[in-house]
N, C-alpha and C positions, 0 to 999 in steps of 0.2 A: 498333751492338753492338761488344762490347768481345770481340776476338777474342786477347785477353793468352792465353788459356786453350791456344793453341796451341802456342806457344813452351814453354809450361809443360809442355804435354805431352812433346813434342821432350826438354825437359831432364831429366826424369824419365828417360825412356827410355832416354837418354843416360848420365845418372849410373848406373842399375839395371844398363844391359850392362858398363861399365867395373868397377862393382862386382863383377859375376858373372865376370868375366875375372880380377880381384885374387882373389876366392875359390877361383880354380881350374876347370878343365875337365876333369870326368870323364863317362864314361857313368853312367847312371841306375842301372844295376846295381850300378857299383863306388863309389857314395855310400853315405855312412852315414846312419842316422837323422839326426843332428843336423845332416849337410848337407842332405837333404832338406827337413825341416821348414824351414830359412833359407831353400831355394828358393821355399818355399811362400809362408812369410810375406813376403818378398819381392814375390813375385808379388802377391798379396792387397795389400800396403802401394801397390805401383804401381797396378794398378785401380781401386783408391780413391782414390790420391792426384787423379787424372782430377776427380773429384766432389767432391773436396775444394778449400777455398781457401789451404790451408796449404802452401806448395810448399817451403819451406827444414823444415818441419819433417818434411816426408816425406822428404828427401833427408838429416836428420840422422840419423831412425830406420832409413833404410836404410844408413848408413855404421855405425850400431852392429850391425845385424846381423851385418854382413861382419864387424867388427872382434871381435865376440863368438865368433865360428865362428873366425876365425885364432887368437883367443888359445889355444881350449878346444884346437885342432889342435895350436898351440905346445905347449901344458903337458902334451898326452894323449904328445907325443915323448916328454917329458922326465918324466915321473911314471906309475907304470904303474896306477897306483887312478883316475886320470883317465881314460886309455886306456880302461879296464875299464868305467867308469861312463856315458860318451860316445860312446865308438865300438865297444867291444866288442871282446872277443879273438878270434881265428883258431880255428876249429874244425878237426883233421884228419882226414880222411876217408878218407886211403890211407896205410897205412905198412908199410913192407917191402914193397910193391906189392899189400897186401891190402886191401879193403875194411874200413872200420868201421863195421858196419852201425848200433850204438847212436847214432854220431855222426852218422850219415844221419838217422836219426829226430829226433835233436835240432832239425837243421837244417829237418825236413820236406821232404825231398829222398829221390825215388827212385833206384835203380841208375840208373834208363833216363836221367832228369834228367844224374846225374853224368858218364853216358857222355855226352851229348849235350856237356856243357861241356868236358870232356876233347877230345873230335873237333874242336869251335871252337879248341880253343887248339893243336891239332895234335898229340895223342898217339894214339897207336892204344889200340884197346879195350882194358877192362879183362880180365885172366884169371878165368875161373871155376872 
């Protein structure tokens, strides 16, 4: 019985782990859409790699995913258009101590959800 797949599985997991460390460590709620898609694509590739017999092709594709992510992140810092399309712009929800209800609606967030996020970050409740 050929047990070659065992070391290949460990190698793919190790490469995947290293690439995720290179891509950056963030909580899921802090990730951009592009980062989440890259993470899911990498997970899918790693899952399929065990069934496939093309170890080096899988590793190359994983490296390409991370390279593309880092490239887009770099370009987003340099060019506002790239940031707008791939990462998105921040939405102001509080200005001069007042909540901006229109922007909360755009974000599909309630005032209660905003207050919870503020409390978690150490801010006092919103004035009404």
